[in-house]
C-alpha positions as CSV (number, residue, x, y, z in Angstrom):
1,X,332.6,136.7,56.3
2,X,330.0,139.4,56.7
3,X,331.5,142.5,58.4
4,X,329.6,144.5,60.9
5,X,327.1,147.0,59.4
6,X,328.8,150.3,59.1
7,X,325.7,152.6,58.7
8,X,327.7,154.3,56.0
9,X,331.3,155.4,56.2
10,X,331.1,159.1,56.7
11,X,331.9,161.8,59.2
12,X,329.0,161.0,61.4
13,X,330.2,157.4,61.8
14,X,333.9,158.0,61.6
15,X,334.9,155.4,64.2
16,X,332.9,152.7,62.5
17,X,334.4,153.6,59.2
18,X,337.9,153.5,60.5
19,X,337.6,150.0,62.1
20,X,335.7,148.6,59.1
21,X,338.4,149.9,56.8
22,X,341.2,148.4,58.9
23,X,339.3,145.1,59.0
24,X,339.2,145.1,55.2
25,X,342.9,146.0,55.0
26,X,344.2,143.7,57.7
27,X,341.8,140.7,57.5
28,X,340.6,141.2,61.1
29,X,339.6,144.2,63.2
30,X,341.8,146.0,65.7
31,X,339.2,145.5,68.4
32,X,336.4,143.2,69.1
33,X,333.3,144.5,67.3
34,X,330.7,141.8,68.1
35,X,328.3,144.5,69.4
36,X,327.9,145.6,65.8
37,X,327.7,142.1,64.3
38,X,324.6,141.5,62.2
39,X,324.7,137.8,63.1
40,X,323.4,138.8,66.6
41,X,320.1,138.2,64.9
42,X,318.6,135.2,63.2
43,X,315.2,133.9,61.9
44,X,313.6,134.5,65.3
45,X,313.9,138.2,64.6
46,X,310.7,138.4,62.6
47,X,308.7,141.4,61.5
48,X,306.6,141.3,64.7
49,X,309.7,141.5,66.8
50,X,311.3,144.1,64.6
51,X,308.3,146.4,64.8
52,X,308.0,146.0,68.6
53,X,311.7,146.7,69.2
54,X,311.8,149.6,66.8
55,X,309.0,151.3,68.8
56,X,310.6,150.5,72.1
57,X,314.1,151.6,71.1
58,X,313.0,154.9,69.6
59,X,310.9,155.6,72.7
60,X,313.8,154.9,75.0
61,X,316.4,156.6,72.7
62,X,317.6,159.0,75.4
63,X,317.0,156.7,78.4
64,X,320.1,155.6,80.3
65,X,320.9,151.9,80.3
66,X,321.4,150.1,83.6
67,X,323.4,146.9,84.5
68,X,321.5,143.7,83.6
69,X,318.5,145.7,82.5
70,X,315.9,143.8,80.5
71,X,313.7,145.4,77.9
72,X,310.6,143.4,77.1
73,X,309.1,144.5,73.7
74,X,308.7,141.6,71.3
75,X,309.3,138.9,73.9
76,X,309.1,136.0,74.0
77,X,310.1,135.1,70.5
78,X,309.7,131.6,69.0
79,X,312.8,130.6,70.9
80,X,311.5,129.2,74.2
81,X,312.5,125.9,75.6
82,X,310.2,123.1,76.6
83,X,310.8,124.1,80.2
84,X,309.8,127.7,79.7
85,X,306.3,127.5,81.2
86,X,307.5,125.3,84.1
87,X,310.3,127.6,85.0
88,X,308.1,130.7,84.6
89,X,305.6,129.2,87.1
90,X,308.4,128.4,89.5
91,X,309.6,132.0,89.7
92,X,312.1,132.4,86.9
93,X,313.2,135.9,86.1
94,X,314.3,135.7,82.5
95,X,317.1,137.3,80.5
96,X,317.2,137.7,76.7
97,X,319.9,135.6,75.0
98,X,319.9,135.6,71.2
99,X,316.2,135.3,71.1
100,X,316.0,132.8,73.9
101,X,314.4,133.3,77.3
102,X,316.9,132.0,79.9
103,X,316.4,132.1,83.6
104,X,318.7,134.6,85.4
105,X,317.5,133.8,88.9
106,X,314.4,132.4,90.6
107,X,312.3,134.5,93.0
108,X,310.2,133.0,95.8
109,X,306.7,134.1,96.4
110,X,306.6,137.8,97.3
111,X,310.0,138.6,95.8
112,X,310.5,140.9,92.8
113,X,311.4,139.6,89.4
114,X,311.4,143.0,87.5
115,X,314.4,144.8,86.2
116,X,315.7,147.4,88.7
117,X,316.5,150.9,87.4
118,X,319.6,151.4,89.5
119,X,323.4,150.8,89.6
120,X,323.7,149.5,93.2
121,X,323.1,146.1,94.8
122,X,320.0,144.5,93.2
123,X,317.0,142.8,94.9
124,X,318.0,139.4,93.5
125,X,321.1,139.3,95.7
126,X,319.5,137.0,98.3
127,X,317.8,134.8,95.6
128,X,321.1,134.2,93.9
129,X,322.7,133.4,97.2
130,X,320.1,130.7,97.9
131,X,320.9,129.2,94.5
132,X,324.7,129.1,95.2
133,X,324.1,127.5,98.6
134,X,321.8,124.9,96.9
135,X,324.5,124.0,94.4
136,X,327.2,123.7,97.0
137,X,325.2,121.7,99.5
138,X,322.3,120.0,97.7
139,X,321.6,119.9,93.9
140,X,320.1,122.2,91.3
141,X,318.8,122.1,87.8
142,X,319.3,124.7,85.1
143,X,317.9,125.2,81.6
144,X,320.9,125.6,79.2
145,X,318.9,125.2,75.9
146,X,320.2,128.6,74.6
147,X,323.7,127.2,73.9
148,X,324.7,127.3,70.3
149,X,325.1,123.7,69.1
150,X,326.6,122.3,65.9
151,X,327.1,118.7,64.6
152,X,330.2,118.1,62.5
153,X,330.5,114.6,60.9
154,X,331.8,112.8,57.9
155,X,335.2,112.0,56.2
156,X,337.7,114.7,56.8
157,X,335.9,116.2,59.8
158,X,338.7,115.5,62.2
159,X,341.4,117.1,59.9
160,X,339.2,120.1,59.4
161,X,338.4,120.7,63.1
162,X,342.0,120.2,64.1
163,X,343.0,123.0,61.7
164,X,340.4,125.3,63.3
165,X,341.3,125.0,66.9
166,X,344.6,125.5,68.9
167,X,344.1,122.6,71.2
168,X,344.5,118.9,70.4
169,X,341.2,117.1,69.8
170,X,339.7,114.9,72.4
171,X,339.6,111.1,72.1
172,X,336.4,109.3,71.3
173,X,333.7,109.8,74.0
174,X,335.8,112.5,75.6
175,X,335.3,116.3,75.8
176,X,337.6,119.3,75.9
177,X,337.7,123.1,75.7
178,X,339.3,124.4,72.5
179,X,339.7,127.9,71.0
180,X,339.5,129.2,67.5
181,X,342.0,132.0,66.9
182,X,342.5,134.6,64.2
183,X,345.6,134.6,62.0
184,X,347.1,137.2,64.4
185,X,346.5,135.0,67.4
186,X,343.5,136.7,68.9
187,X,340.8,134.7,70.6
188,X,337.9,134.4,68.1
189,X,335.8,131.8,69.9
190,X,335.7,129.1,72.6
191,X,334.1,125.7,71.8
192,X,333.3,122.7,74.0
193,X,334.1,119.8,71.8
194,X,332.5,116.3,72.4
195,X,333.9,113.6,70.2
196,X,331.1,111.1,69.5
197,X,333.0,109.0,66.9
198,X,336.0,108.8,64.7
199,X,334.8,111.6,62.5
200,X,331.8,112.9,64.5
201,X,331.8,115.9,66.8
202,X,329.3,117.9,68.7
203,X,330.3,121.5,69.2
204,X,328.8,123.8,71.9
205,X,329.3,127.5,72.2
206,X,327.6,130.4,74.0
207,X,324.2,131.6,73.0
208,X,325.5,135.0,72.0
209,X,328.1,133.6,69.6
210,X,326.1,130.9,67.8
211,X,326.1,132.5,64.3
212,X,329.4,134.3,65.0
213,X,331.2,130.9,65.5
214,X,329.2,129.1,62.8
215,X,330.2,131.8,60.2
216,X,333.9,131.3,61.0
217,X,333.6,127.5,60.6
218,X,331.6,127.7,57.4
219,X,334.0,130.3,55.9
220,X,336.9,127.9,56.2
221,X,335.3,124.7,55.0
222,X,337.4,123.6,52.0
223,X,335.8,123.2,48.5
224,X,334.7,119.6,47.9
225,X,334.6,118.7,51.6
226,X,332.8,115.4,52.3
227,X,331.8,116.2,55.8
228,X,328.8,118.2,56.9
229,X,328.4,121.0,59.5
230,X,324.8,121.4,60.8
231,X,323.4,124.0,63.1
232,X,321.3,122.0,65.6
233,X,320.7,124.8,68.1
234,X,317.0,124.8,67.6
235,X,316.7,121.0,67.6
236,X,318.5,120.3,70.8
237,X,317.6,121.1,74.4
238,X,320.0,121.1,77.3
239,X,319.4,120.7,81.0
240,X,322.2,120.9,83.6
241,X,322.1,118.9,86.9
242,X,324.6,120.3,89.3
243,X,325.7,120.1,92.9
244,X,326.7,117.8,95.7
245,X,323.9,115.3,95.0
246,X,323.9,115.5,91.2
247,X,325.2,111.9,90.9
248,X,322.5,110.7,93.2
249,X,319.8,112.3,91.2
250,X,321.1,111.1,87.9
251,X,321.5,107.5,89.1
252,X,317.8,107.4,89.9
253,X,317.0,108.3,86.2
254,X,319.4,105.9,84.4
255,X,320.7,102.3,84.4
256,X,324.1,103.6,83.3
257,X,326.9,103.7,85.9
258,X,327.6,107.3,86.9
259,X,330.3,106.8,89.6
260,X,333.4,108.9,89.4
261,X,335.4,106.0,88.1
262,X,332.8,104.8,85.6
263,X,331.8,108.3,84.4
264,X,334.8,110.5,84.8
265,X,335.1,114.2,84.4
266,X,335.0,115.4,80.7
267,X,333.4,112.2,79.4
268,X,330.4,112.2,77.1
269,X,328.0,109.3,76.7
270,X,324.9,108.5,74.7
271,X,322.4,106.9,77.2
272,X,318.9,107.0,78.4
273,X,317.8,109.3,81.2
274,X,314.2,109.1,82.4
275,X,313.5,107.0,79.4
276,X,314.7,109.6,76.9
277,X,317.7,109.3,74.5
278,X,320.3,111.8,75.6
279,X,323.9,112.7,75.3
280,X,325.2,113.3,78.8
281,X,328.5,115.1,79.5
282,X,330.1,115.4,82.9
283,X,330.9,119.1,82.9
284,X,329.5,122.2,84.5
285,X,330.4,125.9,84.1
286,X,329.9,126.3,87.9
287,X,333.0,124.1,88.5
288,X,331.0,121.8,90.7
289,X,329.9,118.2,90.2
290,X,327.4,118.2,87.3
291,X,326.2,116.8,84.0
292,X,324.9,118.6,80.9
293,X,322.1,116.5,79.4
294,X,321.7,117.2,75.7
295,X,318.5,115.9,74.2
296,X,315.8,116.3,71.6
297,X,314.2,119.7,72.3
298,X,310.7,118.2,72.2
299,X,311.6,116.2,75.4
300,X,312.8,119.1,77.5
301,X,309.6,119.7,79.5
302,X,309.1,116.1,80.4
303,X,312.8,115.6,81.2
304,X,312.9,118.7,83.4
305,X,309.9,117.5,85.4
306,X,311.5,114.0,85.8
307,X,314.7,115.5,87.1
308,X,312.7,117.6,89.7
309,X,310.8,114.5,90.8
310,X,314.0,112.4,91.2
311,X,315.7,115.2,93.1
312,X,313.0,115.9,95.7
313,X,314.6,113.9,98.4
314,X,317.8,115.8,97.9
315,X,316.3,119.2,98.1
316,X,316.6,120.0,94.4
317,X,315.7,123.4,93.1
318,X,316.2,125.7,90.1
319,X,319.2,128.0,89.5
320,X,320.0,130.5,86.8
321,X,322.7,132.4,85.0
322,X,323.6,134.8,87.8
323,X,324.5,132.0,90.3
324,X,326.5,130.3,87.5
325,X,328.4,133.5,86.9
326,X,329.3,133.9,90.5
327,X,330.6,130.3,90.8
328,X,332.5,130.3,87.5
329,X,334.4,133.5,88.5
330,X,335.4,131.8,91.8
331,X,336.8,128.9,89.7
332,X,338.6,131.2,87.3
333,X,336.6,130.1,84.3
334,X,336.9,132.6,81.5
335,X,333.9,133.9,79.6
336,X,333.9,134.6,75.9
337,X,333.1,138.2,75.1
338,X,334.5,139.2,78.5
339,X,337.9,137.6,79.3
340,X,338.2,136.2,75.8
341,X,337.7,138.2,72.6
342,X,339.5,139.8,69.7
343,X,341.1,142.4,71.9
344,X,343.4,139.9,73.6
345,X,345.6,136.9,72.7
346,X,345.3,133.6,74.6
347,X,348.4,134.1,76.7
348,X,347.2,137.4,78.0
349,X,343.9,135.8,78.9
350,X,345.6,132.9,80.8
351,X,344.6,130.3,78.2
352,X,348.1,128.9,77.7
353,X,347.2,125.3,78.8
354,X,344.6,125.1,76.0
355,X,347.0,126.3,73.3
356,X,349.3,123.8,71.5
357,X,351.5,125.9,69.2
358,X,353.6,122.8,68.3
359,X,350.8,120.4,67.4
360,X,351.3,118.5,64.2
361,X,348.2,119.8,62.4
362,X,348.6,123.4,61.3
363,X,345.8,125.6,62.7
364,X,344.8,129.2,62.1
365,X,346.9,131.5,64.3
366,X,349.6,128.9,64.9
367,X,352.5,131.0,63.6
368,X,351.3,133.9,65.7
369,X,351.1,131.7,68.8
370,X,354.7,130.5,68.3
371,X,355.8,134.1,68.4
372,X,353.5,135.2,71.2
373,X,354.5,132.5,73.6
374,X,358.1,133.7,73.4
375,X,357.2,137.3,74.1
376,X,356.5,139.2,77.3
377,X,352.8,140.0,77.3
378,X,351.6,143.6,77.7
379,X,348.9,142.7,80.2
380,X,347.7,139.7,82.3
381,X,344.3,138.6,83.4
382,X,344.0,138.4,87.2
383,X,341.4,137.7,89.8
384,X,340.7,140.3,92.4
385,X,338.5,141.0,95.4
386,X,337.0,144.4,95.6
387,X,336.0,146.1,98.8
388,X,332.8,147.9,97.8
389,X,331.3,147.9,101.4
390,X,328.4,145.8,100.1
391,X,327.0,148.7,98.0
392,X,327.5,147.3,94.5
393,X,329.5,144.8,92.5
394,X,331.7,145.1,89.4
395,X,330.0,144.2,86.2
396,X,332.9,144.4,83.7
397,X,334.5,147.2,81.6
398,X,335.3,149.3,84.7
399,X,338.5,151.3,84.9
400,X,341.4,150.0,87.0
401,X,343.6,152.6,88.6
402,X,347.1,152.5,90.2
403,X,349.1,155.5,91.4
404,X,346.4,157.8,89.9
405,X,346.9,156.3,86.5
406,X,344.6,154.1,84.4
407,X,346.3,150.8,84.1
408,X,343.6,148.3,83.0
409,X,340.0,147.3,83.0
410,X,337.8,144.7,84.6
411,X,336.2,142.1,82.4
412,X,333.4,140.7,84.5
413,X,332.4,140.6,88.2
414,X,329.9,139.5,90.8
415,X,329.4,138.9,94.5
416,X,331.2,135.8,95.7
417,X,328.9,134.1,98.2
418,X,331.6,131.7,99.3
419,X,334.2,134.4,99.9
420,X,331.6,137.0,101.1
421,X,333.0,139.8,99.0
422,X,332.8,141.4,95.6
423,X,335.1,139.8,93.0
424,X,336.1,140.4,89.4
425,X,338.6,139.6,86.7
426,X,340.7,142.3,85.2
427,X,343.5,142.9,82.7
428,X,346.5,144.7,84.4
429,X,350.2,145.2,83.5
430,X,352.3,142.1,84.5
431,X,354.1,144.0,87.3
432,X,350.7,144.6,89.0
433,X,349.7,140.9,88.6
434,X,351.5,139.7,91.7
435,X,349.4,138.2,94.6
436,X,348.5,140.8,97.2
437,X,349.0,143.8,94.9
438,X,346.5,146.6,95.6
439,X,344.9,148.6,92.8
440,X,341.6,150.5,92.6
441,X,338.5,149.8,90.6
442,X,336.3,152.7,89.6
443,X,332.6,152.2,90.2
444,X,330.0,155.0,89.8
445,X,332.9,157.6,89.8
446,X,334.4,156.3,93.1
447,X,337.5,154.2,93.4
448,X,337.3,151.1,95.5
449,X,340.3,149.2,96.8
450,X,341.0,145.8,95.0
451,X,343.5,143.1,95.8
452,X,345.0,140.5,93.4
453,X,344.2,137.0,94.7
454,X,344.7,133.4,93.6
455,X,343.3,132.5,90.2
456,X,341.3,130.4,90.7
457,X,340.1,131.4,94.0
458,X,338.6,128.0,94.7
459,X,339.4,124.6,93.3
460,X,336.8,122.9,91.0
461,X,335.1,119.7,92.1
462,X,337.2,117.7,89.7
463,X,340.4,119.0,91.2
464,X,339.1,118.4,94.8
465,X,338.1,114.9,94.0
466,X,341.4,114.1,92.3
467,X,343.4,115.5,95.2
468,X,341.2,113.5,97.7
469,X,341.8,110.3,95.8
470,X,345.6,110.9,95.7
471,X,345.6,111.6,99.4
472,X,343.6,108.4,100.2
473,X,346.0,106.3,98.0
474,X,349.0,107.7,99.8
475,X,347.5,107.0,103.2
476,X,346.5,103.5,102.2
477,X,350.1,102.7,101.0
478,X,351.7,104.2,104.1
């Protein structure tokens, strides 16, 4: 496993040297160091990009950085999806994700798409609100092509994958969320696992952890393995269809049944959509009704346009990563690199339901988990509302105060358009994790009152549907 680049172990870089040395001695770092990981870069980082970024970075060496700031030198790289030009023409404001251009939000005519140089509420607030409303009440489409994507198949693939993740593996044509852990039980990665056959799996991870996760998997492949692990990130495109009328839109594009009963939550299916061969998965990081449609990357543009055409009567529109972040926080979905990383174990991060310490197949971190589950955790992840008077929103890594003492930190935050308040997740001591507890979050040197609330704040569509069906069955039998 390649360690982070240390820039030399000397007095000038004492902190780097310390943690690199401890990594070498202990087999894993004390803290998450992905910001220093050379695998943040790949083949898209060519000489042209390097020269442009070197000039930009040197010129802005003493310039303060701002939340969600974008720097444009060397962009776009070779990593643009087939929907890039279409989404650009439709008002997309792009963010840079491991070489990819991914829409963050969509501006209407006359609205700004540039990066604001400020810390307070941004000009995209209303645009993101429109996108959230669209998902909740109509239907939206999103380009998710930047996901990291791997294909694992062949004899022994099941045994290998089971040894790498703490969850049990899904049954054929089913999907689950699983986590790779370090030997000490820290959260190394989160994978969405689709089981396409007895020994065939499609693994999806975040764009920023593509090579980070692949490195870990490759490092643990046993000698003489008969299975193959292939990085298909650049070969596969992904579009998400999400919202109240997502099923209606999809049904116009396929002959396959897509009702709740015939295409349940967390099912994956190879099928045709708009005439294209795809793998459709009923899942959405927003927590609302939705499908991820994985397909040959060359088909992305035509498939995107077909989805828009089919959704016109339902008021379809585009949405981006900012709306997704707001909705996933409301649903209590964790994000790798924020709520999950090498700083915390899965029980501190509230991932207990995904961890099976007693499963038959031995997995990396299993012995640590058996001990951790019996221990009282030093901190707990909670959801909070933050009264910022509408001035700004938490971003993550802000200090949490209680009784004039630093007691924790936020992990990520946003404006909740459904709750009409700023929200965040944060790690706090267990005694401060009770519902209704008041703490303070420091933003721009000022402390704003925060309140611990239910996690999740809102039920997902899958839970709402399940509860509605149960209620209907009880009423029918009464």
